N, CA, C and O atoms as a GROMACS GRO file, in nm:
protein
  448
    1MET      N    1   0.736  -0.948  -1.398
    1MET     CA    2   0.734  -0.892  -1.264
    1MET      C    3   0.637  -0.776  -1.262
    1MET      O    4   0.613  -0.710  -1.363
    2LYS      N    5   0.580  -0.752  -1.142
    2LYS     CA    6   0.484  -0.643  -1.124
    2LYS      C    7   0.518  -0.566  -0.997
    2LYS      O    8   0.567  -0.621  -0.900
    3LYS      N    9   0.489  -0.437  -1.002
    3LYS     CA   10   0.499  -0.352  -0.884
    3LYS      C   11   0.358  -0.334  -0.832
    3LYS      O   12   0.268  -0.294  -0.907
    4ILE      N   13   0.338  -0.362  -0.705
    4ILE     CA   14   0.209  -0.342  -0.641
    4ILE      C   15   0.224  -0.222  -0.549
    4ILE      O   16   0.307  -0.222  -0.459
    5MET      N   17   0.141  -0.120  -0.573
    5MET     CA   18   0.140  -0.001  -0.489
    5MET      C   19   0.005   0.007  -0.421
    5MET      O   20  -0.099   0.012  -0.488
    6ALA      N   21   0.006   0.007  -0.290
    6ALA     CA   22  -0.119   0.013  -0.214
    6ALA      C   23  -0.118   0.140  -0.129
    6ALA      O   24  -0.020   0.171  -0.061
    7ILE      N   25  -0.230   0.212  -0.133
    7ILE     CA   26  -0.251   0.327  -0.047
    7ILE      C   27  -0.348   0.282   0.061
    7ILE      O   28  -0.462   0.245   0.031
    8ILE      N   29  -0.304   0.285   0.187
    8ILE     CA   30  -0.386   0.233   0.297
    8ILE      C   31  -0.392   0.331   0.413
    8ILE      O   32  -0.318   0.430   0.417
    9ARG      N   33  -0.481   0.302   0.507
    9ARG     CA   34  -0.489   0.380   0.631
    9ARG      C   35  -0.364   0.348   0.716
    9ARG      O   36  -0.321   0.233   0.720
   10PRO      N   37  -0.307   0.449   0.783
   10PRO     CA   38  -0.191   0.423   0.869
   10PRO      C   39  -0.220   0.320   0.979
   10PRO      O   40  -0.130   0.246   1.019
   11THR      N   41  -0.342   0.315   1.026
   11THR     CA   42  -0.376   0.222   1.133
   11THR      C   43  -0.376   0.076   1.088
   11THR      O   44  -0.380  -0.015   1.172
   12LYS      N   45  -0.371   0.052   0.959
   12LYS     CA   46  -0.375  -0.085   0.906
   12LYS      C   47  -0.237  -0.140   0.871
   12LYS      O   48  -0.227  -0.254   0.826
   13LEU      N   49  -0.132  -0.063   0.890
   13LEU     CA   50   0.002  -0.108   0.849
   13LEU      C   51   0.043  -0.238   0.917
   13LEU      O   52   0.087  -0.331   0.849
   14GLN      N   53   0.030  -0.246   1.047
   14GLN     CA   54   0.076  -0.365   1.119
   14GLN      C   55   0.002  -0.490   1.071
   14GLN      O   56   0.063  -0.595   1.053
   15VAL      N   57  -0.128  -0.479   1.051
   15VAL     CA   58  -0.208  -0.594   1.006
   15VAL      C   59  -0.165  -0.637   0.866
   15VAL      O   60  -0.154  -0.756   0.838
   16VAL      N   61  -0.141  -0.538   0.778
   16VAL     CA   62  -0.098  -0.569   0.641
   16VAL      C   63   0.040  -0.634   0.642
   16VAL      O   64   0.062  -0.733   0.572
   17LYS      N   65   0.134  -0.580   0.720
   17LYS     CA   66   0.268  -0.639   0.728
   17LYS      C   67   0.263  -0.783   0.774
   17LYS      O   68   0.329  -0.870   0.716
   18GLU      N   69   0.186  -0.810   0.878
   18GLU     CA   70   0.175  -0.946   0.930
   18GLU      C   71   0.111  -1.040   0.827
   18GLU      O   72   0.154  -1.155   0.813
   19ALA      N   73   0.010  -0.991   0.756
   19ALA     CA   74  -0.056  -1.074   0.654
   19ALA      C   75   0.041  -1.106   0.540
   19ALA      O   76   0.042  -1.218   0.489
   20LEU      N   77   0.121  -1.007   0.500
   20LEU     CA   78   0.220  -1.031   0.394
   20LEU      C   79   0.329  -1.127   0.441
   20LEU      O   80   0.373  -1.212   0.364
   21ASP      N   81   0.373  -1.114   0.565
   21ASP     CA   82   0.470  -1.209   0.621
   21ASP      C   83   0.415  -1.350   0.617
   21ASP      O   84   0.488  -1.445   0.585
   22ASP      N   85   0.287  -1.365   0.648
   22ASP     CA   86   0.224  -1.498   0.651
   22ASP      C   87   0.224  -1.566   0.514
   22ASP      O   88   0.224  -1.689   0.507
   23ILE      N   89   0.224  -1.488   0.406
   23ILE     CA   90   0.226  -1.549   0.272
   23ILE      C   91   0.366  -1.546   0.210
   23ILE      O   92   0.383  -1.575   0.091
   24GLY      N   93   0.468  -1.512   0.292
   24GLY     CA   94   0.606  -1.518   0.245
   24GLY      C   95   0.655  -1.395   0.171
   24GLY      O   96   0.747  -1.404   0.090
   25ILE      N   97   0.593  -1.279   0.196
   25ILE     CA   98   0.636  -1.154   0.133
   25ILE      C   99   0.683  -1.060   0.243
   25ILE      O  100   0.604  -0.978   0.291
   26PRO      N  101   0.810  -1.069   0.285
   26PRO     CA  102   0.859  -0.984   0.393
   26PRO      C  103   0.910  -0.847   0.347
   26PRO      O  104   0.919  -0.755   0.428
   27SER      N  105   0.943  -0.833   0.219
   27SER     CA  106   1.007  -0.711   0.170
   27SER      C  107   0.906  -0.610   0.119
   27SER      O  108   0.837  -0.634   0.020
   28ILE      N  109   0.896  -0.496   0.189
   28ILE     CA  110   0.807  -0.388   0.145
   28ILE      C  111   0.876  -0.254   0.168
   28ILE      O  112   0.969  -0.244   0.248
   29THR      N  113   0.831  -0.154   0.097
   29THR     CA  114   0.875  -0.017   0.120
   29THR      C  115   0.752   0.063   0.158
   29THR      O  116   0.649   0.055   0.091
   30VAL      N  117   0.762   0.141   0.264
   30VAL     CA  118   0.648   0.218   0.314
   30VAL      C  119   0.685   0.367   0.315
   30VAL      O  120   0.791   0.405   0.363
   31THR      N  121   0.594   0.449   0.262
   31THR     CA  122   0.613   0.593   0.259
   31THR      C  123   0.489   0.660   0.316
   31THR      O  124   0.377   0.621   0.286
   32GLU      N  125   0.510   0.762   0.400
   32GLU     CA  126   0.398   0.840   0.450
   32GLU      C  127   0.356   0.940   0.343
   32GLU      O  128   0.439   1.015   0.292
   33VAL      N  129   0.227   0.940   0.309
   33VAL     CA  130   0.175   1.030   0.207
   33VAL      C  131   0.046   1.095   0.258
   33VAL      O  132  -0.008   1.055   0.361
   34LYS      N  133  -0.002   1.193   0.186
   34LYS     CA  134  -0.132   1.253   0.214
   34LYS      C  135  -0.212   1.252   0.086
   34LYS      O  136  -0.156   1.264  -0.023
   35GLY      N  137  -0.343   1.238   0.098
   35GLY     CA  138  -0.425   1.237  -0.022
   35GLY      C  139  -0.572   1.240   0.012
   35GLY      O  140  -0.613   1.245   0.128
   36ARG      N  141  -0.651   1.238  -0.094
   36ARG     CA  142  -0.795   1.233  -0.078
   36ARG      C  143  -0.854   1.158  -0.195
   36ARG      O  144  -0.795   1.151  -0.303
   37GLY      N  145  -0.970   1.103  -0.172
   37GLY     CA  146  -1.041   1.032  -0.277
   37GLY      C  147  -1.174   1.100  -0.303
   37GLY      O  148  -1.187   1.222  -0.293
   38LYS      N  149  -1.271   1.019  -0.336
   38LYS     CA  150  -1.403   1.072  -0.367
   38LYS      C  151  -1.466   1.149  -0.251
   38LYS      O  152  -1.547   1.239  -0.272
   39GLN      N  153  -1.428   1.112  -0.128
   39GLN     CA  154  -1.489   1.179  -0.014
   39GLN      C  155  -1.439   1.322   0.004
   39GLN      O  156  -1.498   1.398   0.081
   40ARG      N  157  -1.333   1.358  -0.065
   40ARG     CA  158  -1.276   1.494  -0.060
   40ARG      C  159  -1.243   1.539   0.082
   40ARG      O  160  -1.261   1.657   0.115
   41GLY      N  161  -1.196   1.449   0.164
   41GLY     CA  162  -1.156   1.484   0.300
   41GLY      C  163  -1.268   1.463   0.400
   41GLY      O  164  -1.370   1.400   0.371
   42VAL      N  165  -1.248   1.518   0.519
   42VAL     CA  166  -1.345   1.505   0.626
   42VAL      C  167  -1.368   1.640   0.692
   42VAL      O  168  -1.283   1.729   0.686
   43ILE      N  169  -1.483   1.655   0.756
   43ILE     CA  170  -1.515   1.774   0.833
   43ILE      C  171  -1.495   1.740   0.980
   43ILE      O  172  -1.552   1.642   1.029
   44GLU      N  173  -1.415   1.819   1.051
   44GLU     CA  174  -1.396   1.799   1.194
   44GLU      C  175  -1.440   1.924   1.266
   44GLU      O  176  -1.431   2.034   1.213
   45ILE      N  177  -1.488   1.907   1.389
   45ILE     CA  178  -1.531   2.020   1.470
   45ILE      C  179  -1.435   2.035   1.586
   45ILE      O  180  -1.408   1.940   1.660
   46TYR      N  181  -1.382   2.156   1.602
   46TYR     CA  182  -1.290   2.188   1.710
   46TYR      C  183  -1.332   2.322   1.768
   46TYR      O  184  -1.335   2.423   1.697
   47ARG      N  185  -1.364   2.323   1.895
   47ARG     CA  186  -1.410   2.445   1.963
   47ARG      C  187  -1.526   2.510   1.889
   47ARG      O  188  -1.525   2.630   1.861
   48ASP      N  189  -1.624   2.430   1.858
   48ASP     CA  190  -1.748   2.474   1.792
   48ASP      C  191  -1.727   2.532   1.652
   48ASP      O  192  -1.815   2.602   1.602
   49ARG      N  193  -1.616   2.506   1.589
   49ARG     CA  194  -1.592   2.552   1.452
   49ARG      C  195  -1.564   2.431   1.364
   49ARG      O  196  -1.498   2.336   1.406
   50GLU      N  197  -1.617   2.435   1.243
   50GLU     CA  198  -1.595   2.326   1.148
   50GLU      C  199  -1.469   2.353   1.067
   50GLU      O  200  -1.444   2.464   1.022
   51TYR      N  201  -1.390   2.247   1.050
   51TYR     CA  202  -1.269   2.254   0.970
   51TYR      C  203  -1.273   2.142   0.868
   51TYR      O  204  -1.304   2.027   0.902
   52CYS      N  205  -1.243   2.174   0.744
   52CYS     CA  206  -1.236   2.073   0.639
   52CYS      C  207  -1.091   2.029   0.623
   52CYS      O  208  -1.005   2.109   0.586
   53ILE      N  209  -1.066   1.902   0.651
   53ILE     CA  210  -0.933   1.846   0.631
   53ILE      C  211  -0.940   1.768   0.500
   53ILE      O  212  -0.992   1.656   0.495
   54ASP      N  213  -0.886   1.829   0.393
   54ASP     CA  214  -0.905   1.767   0.262
   54ASP      C  215  -0.790   1.677   0.217
   54ASP      O  216  -0.804   1.605   0.118
   55LEU      N  217  -0.678   1.678   0.286
   55LEU     CA  218  -0.570   1.584   0.257
   55LEU      C  219  -0.546   1.501   0.383
   55LEU      O  220  -0.496   1.551   0.484
   56LEU      N  221  -0.581   1.375   0.374
   56LEU     CA  222  -0.574   1.286   0.489
   56LEU      C  223  -0.443   1.206   0.488
   56LEU      O  224  -0.393   1.172   0.381
   57PRO      N  225  -0.388   1.177   0.606
   57PRO     CA  226  -0.266   1.096   0.611
   57PRO      C  227  -0.294   0.953   0.567
   57PRO      O  228  -0.392   0.891   0.611
   58LYS      N  229  -0.209   0.901   0.480
   58LYS     CA  230  -0.217   0.763   0.431
   58LYS      C  231  -0.076   0.706   0.427
   58LYS      O  232   0.021   0.778   0.448
   59LEU      N  233  -0.066   0.578   0.400
   59LEU     CA  234   0.062   0.513   0.378
   59LEU      C  235   0.063   0.451   0.240
   59LEU      O  236  -0.037   0.394   0.196
   60GLU      N  237   0.175   0.463   0.172
   60GLU     CA  238   0.194   0.400   0.041
   60GLU      C  239   0.288   0.282   0.061
   60GLU      O  240   0.401   0.299   0.108
   61ILE      N  241   0.242   0.164   0.024
   61ILE     CA  242   0.323   0.043   0.033
   61ILE      C  243   0.360   0.002  -0.108
   61ILE      O  244   0.274  -0.007  -0.196
   62ASN      N  245   0.489  -0.024  -0.132
   62ASN     CA  246   0.536  -0.069  -0.263
   62ASN      C  247   0.603  -0.205  -0.249
   62ASN      O  248   0.686  -0.226  -0.160
   63ILE      N  249   0.565  -0.296  -0.338
   63ILE     CA  250   0.619  -0.432  -0.338
   63ILE      C  251   0.639  -0.473  -0.483
   63ILE      O  252   0.553  -0.447  -0.567
   64VAL      N  253   0.751  -0.537  -0.514
   64VAL     CA  254   0.772  -0.595  -0.646
   64VAL      C  255   0.772  -0.747  -0.631
   64VAL      O  256   0.847  -0.803  -0.551
   65VAL      N  257   0.686  -0.813  -0.710
   65VAL     CA  258   0.673  -0.958  -0.702
   65VAL      C  259   0.670  -1.018  -0.841
   65VAL      O  260   0.649  -0.948  -0.940
   66SER      N  261   0.692  -1.149  -0.848
   66SER     CA  262   0.679  -1.218  -0.975
   66SER      C  263   0.532  -1.225  -1.014
   66SER      O  264   0.444  -1.217  -0.928
   67ASP      N  265   0.506  -1.241  -1.143
   67ASP     CA  266   0.368  -1.238  -1.194
   67ASP      C  267   0.277  -1.340  -1.126
   67ASP      O  268   0.158  -1.312  -1.107
   68ASP      N  269   0.330  -1.456  -1.090
   68ASP     CA  270   0.245  -1.560  -1.032
   68ASP      C  271   0.200  -1.529  -0.889
   68ASP      O  272   0.112  -1.597  -0.837
   69LYS      N  273   0.260  -1.428  -0.824
   69LYS     CA  274   0.223  -1.394  -0.687
   69LYS      C  275   0.132  -1.272  -0.678
   69LYS      O  276   0.085  -1.238  -0.569
   70VAL      N  277   0.107  -1.206  -0.790
   70VAL     CA  278   0.033  -1.080  -0.788
   70VAL      C  279  -0.106  -1.095  -0.726
   70VAL      O  280  -0.140  -1.020  -0.635
   71ASP      N  281  -0.185  -1.189  -0.774
   71ASP     CA  282  -0.322  -1.204  -0.724
   71ASP      C  283  -0.325  -1.231  -0.574
   71ASP      O  284  -0.408  -1.175  -0.502
   72THR      N  285  -0.236  -1.317  -0.527
   72THR     CA  286  -0.231  -1.350  -0.384
   72THR      C  287  -0.196  -1.228  -0.301
   72THR      O  288  -0.257  -1.204  -0.197
   73VAL      N  289  -0.097  -1.150  -0.346
   73VAL     CA  290  -0.054  -1.031  -0.272
   73VAL      C  291  -0.166  -0.926  -0.270
   73VAL      O  292  -0.194  -0.867  -0.166
   74VAL      N  293  -0.228  -0.903  -0.384
   74VAL     CA  294  -0.337  -0.804  -0.392
   74VAL      C  295  -0.452  -0.844  -0.300
   74VAL      O  296  -0.504  -0.762  -0.225
   75GLU      N  297  -0.492  -0.971  -0.305
   75GLU     CA  298  -0.602  -1.018  -0.220
   75GLU      C  299  -0.566  -1.007  -0.072
   75GLU      O  300  -0.650  -0.972   0.011
   76THR      N  301  -0.442  -1.038  -0.038
   76THR     CA  302  -0.397  -1.031   0.101
   76THR      C  303  -0.401  -0.888   0.153
   76THR      O  304  -0.450  -0.863   0.263
   77ILE      N  305  -0.349  -0.793   0.074
   77ILE     CA  306  -0.350  -0.653   0.116
   77ILE      C  307  -0.494  -0.603   0.129
   77ILE      O  308  -0.529  -0.539   0.228
   78ALA      N  309  -0.577  -0.633   0.030
   78ALA     CA  310  -0.716  -0.586   0.032
   78ALA      C  311  -0.790  -0.638   0.155
   78ALA      O  312  -0.862  -0.563   0.221
   79LYS      N  313  -0.773  -0.765   0.185
   79LYS     CA  314  -0.842  -0.823   0.300
   79LYS      C  315  -0.791  -0.763   0.432
   79LYS      O  316  -0.871  -0.732   0.520
   80ALA      N  317  -0.660  -0.747   0.444
   80ALA     CA  318  -0.602  -0.696   0.569
   80ALA      C  319  -0.630  -0.548   0.590
   80ALA      O  320  -0.643  -0.503   0.704
   81ALA      N  321  -0.640  -0.470   0.483
   81ALA     CA  322  -0.657  -0.325   0.495
   81ALA      C  323  -0.803  -0.282   0.498
   81ALA      O  324  -0.832  -0.166   0.529
   82ARG      N  325  -0.894  -0.371   0.468
   82ARG     CA  326  -1.036  -0.335   0.456
   82ARG      C  327  -1.100  -0.310   0.592
   82ARG      O  328  -1.088  -0.391   0.684
   83THR      N  329  -1.170  -0.194   0.602
   83THR     CA  330  -1.255  -0.166   0.719
   83THR      C  331  -1.401  -0.162   0.676
   83THR      O  332  -1.491  -0.174   0.759
   84GLY      N  333  -1.424  -0.144   0.546
   84GLY     CA  334  -1.560  -0.130   0.496
   84GLY      C  335  -1.609   0.013   0.493
   84GLY      O  336  -1.723   0.039   0.454
   85GLU      N  337  -1.525   0.105   0.534
   85GLU     CA  338  -1.560   0.247   0.538
   85GLU      C  339  -1.494   0.320   0.422
   85GLU      O  340  -1.396   0.272   0.364
   86ILE      N  341  -1.549   0.436   0.388
   86ILE     CA  342  -1.487   0.521   0.286
   86ILE      C  343  -1.346   0.557   0.332
   86ILE      O  344  -1.325   0.589   0.449
   87GLY      N  345  -1.252   0.553   0.239
   87GLY     CA  346  -1.114   0.590   0.271
   87GLY      C  347  -1.022   0.473   0.299
   87GLY      O  348  -0.911   0.492   0.347
   88ASP      N  349  -1.067   0.350   0.269
   88ASP     CA  350  -0.982   0.233   0.291
   88ASP      C  351  -0.860   0.233   0.201
   88ASP      O  352  -0.758   0.174   0.237
   89GLY      N  353  -0.867   0.297   0.083
   89GLY     CA  354  -0.751   0.306  -0.004
   89GLY      C  355  -0.770   0.238  -0.137
   89GLY      O  356  -0.881   0.201  -0.175
   90LYS      N  357  -0.658   0.222  -0.208
   90LYS     CA  358  -0.658   0.161  -0.341
   90LYS      C  359  -0.532   0.078  -0.359
   90LYS      O  360  -0.432   0.098  -0.289
   91ILE      N  361  -0.539  -0.014  -0.454
   91ILE     CA  362  -0.422  -0.096  -0.491
   91ILE      C  363  -0.403  -0.082  -0.641
   91ILE      O  364  -0.497  -0.097  -0.718
   92PHE      N  365  -0.280  -0.054  -0.681
   92PHE     CA  366  -0.244  -0.040  -0.822
   92PHE      C  367  -0.141  -0.146  -0.856
   92PHE      O  368  -0.052  -0.176  -0.776
   93VAL      N  369  -0.152  -0.204  -0.977
   93VAL     CA  370  -0.056  -0.305  -1.024
   93VAL      C  371   0.004  -0.254  -1.155
   93VAL      O  372  -0.068  -0.223  -1.249
   94MET      N  373   0.138  -0.247  -1.159
   94MET     CA  374   0.208  -0.194  -1.275
   94MET      C  375   0.319  -0.289  -1.319
   94MET      O  376   0.379  -0.357  -1.236
   95PRO      N  377   0.346  -0.295  -1.449
   95PRO     CA  378   0.456  -0.381  -1.495
   95PRO      C  379   0.592  -0.326  -1.455
   95PRO      O  380   0.612  -0.204  -1.444
   96VAL      N  381   0.686  -0.417  -1.432
   96VAL     CA  382   0.825  -0.381  -1.402
   96VAL      C  383   0.913  -0.445  -1.508
   96VAL      O  384   0.909  -0.567  -1.527
   97GLU      N  385   0.990  -0.365  -1.575
   97GLU     CA  386   1.075  -0.416  -1.683
   97GLU      C  387   1.201  -0.485  -1.632
   97GLU      O  388   1.243  -0.587  -1.686
   98GLU      N  389   1.262  -0.429  -1.528
   98GLU     CA  390   1.390  -0.484  -1.482
   98GLU      C  391   1.409  -0.451  -1.335
   98GLU      O  392   1.364  -0.347  -1.287
   99VAL      N  393   1.477  -0.541  -1.264
   99VAL     CA  394   1.516  -0.519  -1.125
   99VAL      C  395   1.663  -0.554  -1.115
   99VAL      O  396   1.707  -0.657  -1.168
  100VAL      N  397   1.741  -0.471  -1.047
  100VAL     CA  398   1.883  -0.496  -1.026
  100VAL      C  399   1.913  -0.481  -0.877
  100VAL      O  400   1.884  -0.378  -0.818
  101ARG      N  401   1.970  -0.585  -0.819
  101ARG     CA  402   2.014  -0.576  -0.679
  101ARG      C  403   2.151  -0.509  -0.681
  101ARG      O  404   2.247  -0.562  -0.737
  102ILE      N  405   2.160  -0.394  -0.620
  102ILE     CA  406   2.282  -0.314  -0.626
  102ILE      C  407   2.401  -0.389  -0.565
  102ILE      O  408   2.510  -0.388  -0.623
  103ARG      N  409   2.382  -0.453  -0.451
  103ARG     CA  410   2.493  -0.518  -0.381
  103ARG      C  411   2.559  -0.627  -0.463
  103ARG      O  412   2.682  -0.636  -0.466
  104THR      N  413   2.479  -0.711  -0.531
  104THR     CA  414   2.536  -0.828  -0.599
  104THR      C  415   2.533  -0.819  -0.752
  104THR      O  416   2.603  -0.894  -0.821
  105GLY      N  417   2.453  -0.726  -0.804
  105GLY     CA  418   2.439  -0.716  -0.949
  105GLY      C  419   2.339  -0.813  -1.007
  105GLY      O  420   2.322  -0.818  -1.129
  106GLU      N  421   2.272  -0.891  -0.922
  106GLU     CA  422   2.169  -0.984  -0.971
  106GLU      C  423   2.060  -0.906  -1.042
  106GLU      O  424   2.031  -0.791  -1.009
  107ARG      N  425   1.999  -0.972  -1.142
  107ARG     CA  426   1.895  -0.907  -1.221
  107ARG      C  427   1.770  -0.994  -1.227
  107ARG      O  428   1.774  -1.114  -1.204
  108GLY      N  429   1.659  -0.928  -1.259
  108GLY     CA  430   1.533  -0.998  -1.279
  108GLY      C  431   1.480  -1.062  -1.153
  108GLY      O  432   1.489  -1.005  -1.044
  109HIS      N  433   1.423  -1.182  -1.167
  109HIS     CA  434   1.359  -1.251  -1.055
  109HIS      C  435   1.459  -1.280  -0.943
  109HIS      O  436   1.420  -1.284  -0.826
  110ASP      N  437   1.585  -1.301  -0.976
  110ASP     CA  438   1.686  -1.327  -0.873
  110ASP      C  439   1.708  -1.205  -0.783
  110ASP      O  440   1.751  -1.219  -0.668
  111ALA      N  441   1.678  -1.087  -0.834
  111ALA     CA  442   1.700  -0.964  -0.757
  111ALA      C  443   1.585  -0.933  -0.660
  111ALA      O  444   1.602  -0.856  -0.566
  112ILE      N  445   1.468  -0.995  -0.683
  112ILE     CA  446   1.358  -0.969  -0.589
  112ILE      C  447   1.355  -1.079  -0.487
  112ILE      O  448   1.270  -1.078  -0.397
   0.00000   0.00000   0.00000
């Protein structure tokens, strides 16, 4: 099993959710986060003054899937979240040792 963590633009959440639903992945966890990448934020002008906003609002999506679904999920998120502009985000894939469904006690693949 793998945990897929994607950092995306907030405006892309609905598109990503729908794309994941289309491939049979309805279960996700979404957290509002702030961060910056290589661009180190953005410069905005308000009342003729420049302001550097160095931590931009993003969303973190977490999904746990079986190993055979990882490539499909990663490709789906990347395609749905892509704008082609700096700040589109990143996708991380990490191993998961165990999953336990609290309600039933199921473990492993049965729990996801």
